[in-house]
C-alpha positions in Angstrom: 331.0 34.0 220.0 334.8 33.6 220.2 336.7 32.2 217.3 339.7 30.9 219.4 340.0 29.1 222.7 342.3 30.2 225.5 345.2 28.2 224.0 344.9 30.0 220.7 343.4 27.2 218.7 340.6 27.8 216.3 337.2 26.7 217.7 335.0 24.7 215.3 331.4 26.0 216.0 329.7 23.1 214.2 331.3 20.5 216.5 328.8 20.8 219.4 325.9 20.7 217.0 327.4 17.6 215.4 327.6 15.8 218.8 324.0 16.9 219.6 322.8 15.4 216.3 324.7 12.1 216.9 323.3 11.8 220.5 319.8 12.6 219.2 320.2 10.0 216.4 321.2 7.4 219.0 318.7 8.3 221.7 315.5 8.6 219.6 315.6 5.1 218.0 316.7 3.7 221.3 313.7 5.3 223.0 311.3 3.8 220.5 313.1 0.4 220.7 312.6 0.4 224.5 309.0 1.4 224.2 308.4 -1.3 221.7 310.0 -3.9 224.0 308.0 -2.7 227.0 304.7 -3.0 225.0 305.6 -6.5 223.8 306.4 -7.5 227.4 303.2 -5.9 228.7 301.2 -7.8 226.0 302.9 -11.1 227.1 302.2 -10.4 230.7 298.5 -9.7 229.9 298.1 -13.0 228.1 299.9 -14.7 230.9 297.6 -13.0 233.5 294.5 -14.1 231.5 295.7 -17.7 231.4 296.4 -17.7 235.1 293.0 -16.1 235.9 291.3 -18.8 233.7 293.2 -21.5 235.7 292.1 -19.9 239.0 288.5 -19.7 237.8 288.6 -23.3 236.8 290.0 -24.4 240.2 287.4 -22.3 242.0 284.6 -23.8 240.0 285.9 -27.3 240.7 286.1 -26.5 244.4 282.7 -24.9 244.5 281.0 -27.6 242.5 278.7 -29.1 245.1 276.0 -31.6 244.5 272.6 -30.7 245.8 270.1 -33.3 246.4 266.4 -33.1 246.4 264.9 -32.8 249.9 262.9 -36.0 249.2 266.2 -37.9 248.8 267.5 -36.9 252.2 264.4 -37.4 254.3 265.5 -40.9 255.4 268.7 -39.4 256.7 267.1 -36.7 258.8 267.1 -37.2 262.6 263.8 -38.4 264.1 264.0 -36.1 267.1 265.0 -32.6 268.0 266.8 -31.4 271.0 267.4 -27.8 271.7 270.4 -28.6 274.0 272.1 -30.6 271.3 271.7 -27.9 268.7 272.8 -25.2 271.2 275.9 -27.2 272.1 276.7 -27.8 268.4 276.4 -24.1 267.6 278.6 -23.2 270.6 281.1 -25.8 269.4 281.2 -24.2 266.0 281.6 -20.7 267.5 284.6 -21.9 269.5 286.0 -23.9 266.6 286.4 -20.8 264.4 287.9 -18.8 267.2 284.9 -16.7 268.2 284.9 -17.8 271.9 285.4 -14.1 272.8 282.4 -12.9 270.8 280.2 -10.7 272.8 276.4 -10.5 272.9 276.2 -14.1 271.7 272.5 -15.1 271.7 270.6 -18.0 270.2 266.9 -18.0 269.9 264.7 -20.9 268.6 261.4 -20.9 266.8 260.1 -24.5 266.9 257.5 -25.6 264.4 258.5 -22.8 262.0 257.2 -22.5 258.5 259.2 -24.2 255.7 261.9 -22.0 254.1 261.4 -24.0 250.9 258.9 -23.6 248.2 258.5 -27.3 247.6 255.7 -29.3 249.1 257.2 -31.6 251.7 255.7 -34.3 253.8 254.0 -33.1 256.9 256.3 -35.2 259.1 259.2 -32.9 258.4 259.4 -30.3 261.2 261.4 -27.1 260.8 263.2 -25.2 263.5 264.3 -21.6 262.8 267.4 -20.6 264.8 268.6 -17.0 265.0 272.2 -16.5 266.2 273.5 -13.0 266.9 276.9 -11.9 268.1 279.4 -9.2 267.9 282.8 -10.3 266.6 286.0 -8.4 266.6 287.2 -10.1 263.4 284.7 -9.6 260.5 286.7 -12.2 258.4 285.2 -14.9 260.6 281.7 -14.4 259.3 282.2 -16.9 256.5 284.4 -19.2 258.5 281.5 -19.7 260.9 279.2 -20.6 258.0 281.7 -23.1 256.6 282.2 -24.7 259.9 278.5 -24.9 260.5 277.9 -26.6 257.1 280.7 -29.1 257.9 278.7 -30.5 260.9 276.7 -33.7 260.7 273.4 -32.0 261.3 271.8 -30.5 258.2 271.5 -26.7 258.3 269.9 -24.4 255.8 271.2 -20.8 255.9 268.4 -18.5 255.2 270.0 -15.1 255.9 273.1 -13.4 257.1 273.0 -9.8 258.2 276.3 -8.0 258.9 276.7 -4.5 260.2 280.2 -3.0 260.7 280.8 -0.6 263.6 283.2 2.3 263.8 285.6 0.1 265.7 285.8 -2.5 262.9 283.7 -5.0 264.7 280.9 -6.9 263.0 277.5 -7.3 264.4 276.2 -10.5 262.8 272.8 -12.2 262.8 272.5 -15.6 261.2 269.1 -17.0 260.4 269.3 -20.8 259.9 267.0 -23.7 259.7 267.4 -27.2 260.9 264.9 -30.0 260.4 263.9 -33.4 261.6 261.5 -36.1 260.4 259.0 -36.4 263.2 258.0 -40.1 262.7 257.7 -42.9 265.3 260.0 -45.8 264.4 258.8 -48.2 267.0 
């Protein structure tokens, strides 16, 4: 290595090493300081995330808290008659309400005097009607919206099963098996 530069001055060979040591002495502690700050911030964010998740869970539990009544308590509120046309129009209304008016292969089939879907012994005056609804919908997100809209109706429905099959074209072939009931007593 040369001892003099182009201007004839003496070159100090330790000077570049001295700058490297100074830069190294500044960069290494700064690196560890930044890592420490990032870890502290990450820990703060994790505790914040857990707190927010706990709040969300509490809100969801409050929203989903539904009161279920014994079937014996609701017998007086059951309708006394059953009309296939009324149920069909209500199901069609729910389908149109959630935006499924364009659903293809929409079919409703009824089984009157069906067996009870419940394990409890109920009075013999309660009659069950099993309704099977099948359709092909282009928006699979509407599967649960249909259920929510159905449960919001005045008539009592019991959802027994929901079968969903997705096609290659992102359509959903859905079959709902629901029950509705009425108290077959003569009030005259």
